[in-house]
C-alpha positions, 0 to 999 in steps of 0.5 A: 473545472476538473482538478488533477492530482498526482498520486504516488504509489510504491511497489517493490523497487519501483515508484509509480506516479499516476494522474488521478482525475478529481472531477468526481472526488471520492473520499480516501476510504472509498478508494481503499482496497486490501492491496492499498491497505497492505501498501499503506501499512508498509509505508507507515512501517518505513516512516521514521528510522526502520530497522533492517527487519522492518524494512524487509517486512515493508518490502515484502508487503509492498511486493504482495500489494503490487502483485495482489492479483497474482497471489493466492488467498492464503498469502493475501490473508496473511499480508492483511493480518500482518498489516492489521498487526502493524496498525495496532502497534 
């Protein structure tokens, strides 16, 4: 029997709910991509009581993650660097 799970992903001013087939379950680290890492950093930033600047940073990171394939390499690298910095704080 195949298990199904809903995955919620945030993007810039939108909420996406996707059905994920869990028949061939993968570990979360196997599903990680740079865009997902950037989006997760944004979500962590929004947890709790974010300031206006933290909310703006999270919105920008979510936008970059949602449009990852359309962004140029320097912007992708910068978003990844911001996400890494947020993880270490």
